[in-house]
N, C-alpha and C positions, 0 to 999 in steps of 0.2 A: 476764570480759567475755562478754556474751551473743552468741550467733551466730544471725543471722537468715537463714534459707534461703528463697529466693524461687524459685518455679517459674514459668517462662514457657511459655505454650502458644502454639502456632502457629495463632492464630485467623484471621490474614489469608490470603486466598486468593492463589494465584500470580497473577502479572500476566497479563493477556490480551494476546496479541501476534499480529501477522500478519507473514508472511514473503513477500516478493515474489521470484519467480524469473523473471527476464527472459531469454528465449531467442529473441526476435525477431531475424531477420537485419537487420543494421544497415548494409548497403551495397546500392547500386543501381548496378551497373556501377562506374565510377570515382568516383562521388559517395558520400560517407559521409553517411548519414542519422542525425541526432541525435534523441534522444527525451528529453523531460522528462516525468516522471510526477508527478501530484498525487493524493494519497489523501485523500478526504473521509470523515471519520467522522461517522456519524449516530446520534442517540439513538433511543429507542423511539417517539417521536412524529414522527420524520422530520426533525428539525432538524439542520443541520450544526453540530457542536460542536468539531471539531478538524481539522487538516490536517497532513499530512506530505508530503515531496516528495523526489524524486531528480532530479538534473540530468545531462544528457548520458550517459544510461544506455547501456551497452554490452552486447552479447550475452554471456550468462554471468554477468551481475550478479545478486547476491542481497543482500537487506538485510532485517533484522527491525526492526519498529517496535513500541513498547509503546503500546497503545490507551488512550484516555481511559477512566476507570472507567465512564462512562455510555454508551460507544459500544456499539452493537448491530450495526452493519453498516458496510461500507466500499465506496465507489464510486471508480473510477479514471478520471482524465482525462489524456489524452495530448496533448502538443504534439510534432509531428514537423517537422523542418526541416533544411536544409543550409546551412552558412555561405556556400557559393559561390552560392547561389540566394536571392533575396529573397521566397520564398514559404514559408508555414507552413501546416500542416494541424492542426486541433484535432478530437479525437474522444473519445468516451466508450467505455470498455469496456462491453459490453452485458450483463455479469454483475454481480450484486450479491453481495458476499461477506459472509455472516453470521458474526459472531464467536462463538466458544465461550468463555464466561467461564472464566478461569484456564487456558486452553489456547492453542495456536498454530494459526492458520488460514493455509493456503497460498493465495497469490494467484499463479497461473501466468499469464504473459503471453508468448505465443509466436506462431508463424505461423498457428495455428488459432484464435487469439483473435478473437472477433467484435467489431468496433467500429462505432460509428454516430455520427450528428450530434447525437442527443438523449440526455439523461440517462436511464439505465434506471430 
């Protein structure tokens, strides 16, 4: 019986990922502030091609996402709200996070993160 040996090479690159590290204080006195994060992935021509999200994020939360194969950068949109108050605030993180193909990109969101009303 003939024996066929096949060699497989590892031609596929590692996945491109990004890890969110959320360290923003989540309380204001006795009111707990909730934050929902939406991560928009953009291709090389600036088109939105994918989204990921985290809901009711707490201080100390970390999560890693696998980016779309065509994603070049990530922008972060924040919704801040309290269940006891009927007011929400919507802000963009004013940093654009460029992805490194086959590697992990860190996205830190903390007390020093600059946010604004307009998409960066």
